[in-house]
N, C-alpha and C positions, 0 to 999 in steps of 0.2 A: 501495501500500502502503500510506495515511496515514502516511506518517514508521517506519515500519520496515524494512531492506534484508529484502532478502531472501540469499542464498544467489548467483542466478541474480546478485543486482548489487551484490553484495561483489564487488570488481578480485583477479582472481585472486594475488595475491599476501599475497594475507588469507585466502581462502582457506585451509578446513584440508587437511592434506594427503591426499592418495589412496592408502591402502594397499595394499598388495600380497602374497600370502607366504612373500613374503624381503623386505620391506623393508629391515627392520636386518640388518649385516653382522653372516654366522652365526648366523642365525635359522634355525631348523628351519624345513622345507616344512612349508603346511598343508596336516592327514593328506586335504583335500578336495582336493586339487591334486596329491596321490600315488594312485593307490587302488593299494592291495598285491594286484595280479592276478599270478600265476604264467605265465609267455607260454613255450609250450615252442620248442626251436631248428627246428624244421619255421617257426611261424610268420613268426619273423628270416628266415629263411634266405631263406622266399617275400617277405618285402618287402624286401629287398640286391636280390632280382635283379629285384624289380620296378623299384625303385630305376635298377639298372642301366640296363632297358633302360630307362624316358626321357633316361635321361642320353644315350643310342647316339641319341637320335633329335637332337641334336644337328644341325645344319648339315649333315645330308642336303637330298634334296632329289626330284621326281620319283616314280619307284616304287620306289627304294632308303623314298626319308619314310614313303610309305604301306606297305611291308612291315613295317620298323620302328614307328609307331607303331601298327596293328594288335600287334605281339609287346609292343609297350607298353600295350597293353587288356588282350590273355590275360591277362600278368601280373601286373595291376589286377585282374582281375577274379578271378585265385584268389586274389590274399592279399584281398580281399573276403572271399570266401566265406569263406575257412579262419578271419580273424578272427566272421562273423557265426556261425559253425557253435560254434569255442571260445568267445564268450556263450553262447551258447543252454548249452553240456555244460555250465558253470562255474559258470551263474548269475549274473557278473560283465555291466553294461554295456556293448555293445557300443563306446561310442565308449571305457571305462575303457580297453578291449583293447585297442582301436584308436595310441592315445594310449600304452600302457607300449611293444609294439609301434612301434613308433616312433622311442618312446623308446631302448630295447634293442638293435636296428637303426642310429644313428646316433651312438647309442655304440661297438658293438661295430670300425660303420670308422674312431672316432678314434682306439683305442683301441691303440697302437704296441707292443703289447707280444702278440700277434696278428697 
């Protein structure tokens, strides 16, 4: 490169930092990363059921594993279909709806008051 150093040639300690949506402590999240999607309780409940079915697969073997894995797949298919339908109805992107559902389901599971 004829005497000029590019970013690839710069040692990592001298490269500019890569800043994410919450790079600064206390900074508000970037709107692109927190879509405002209204999530019905039905979708949250379906996601929680699917997660519970997934958790039950652990430690199983043989026919019990096969039966539980089938229940897990059915629960996952149900929540995915509901997410797709809700996205189509609301006009929101499917991935935004899915992210919001997963976030809401995790928040409810981690909230000790409920």
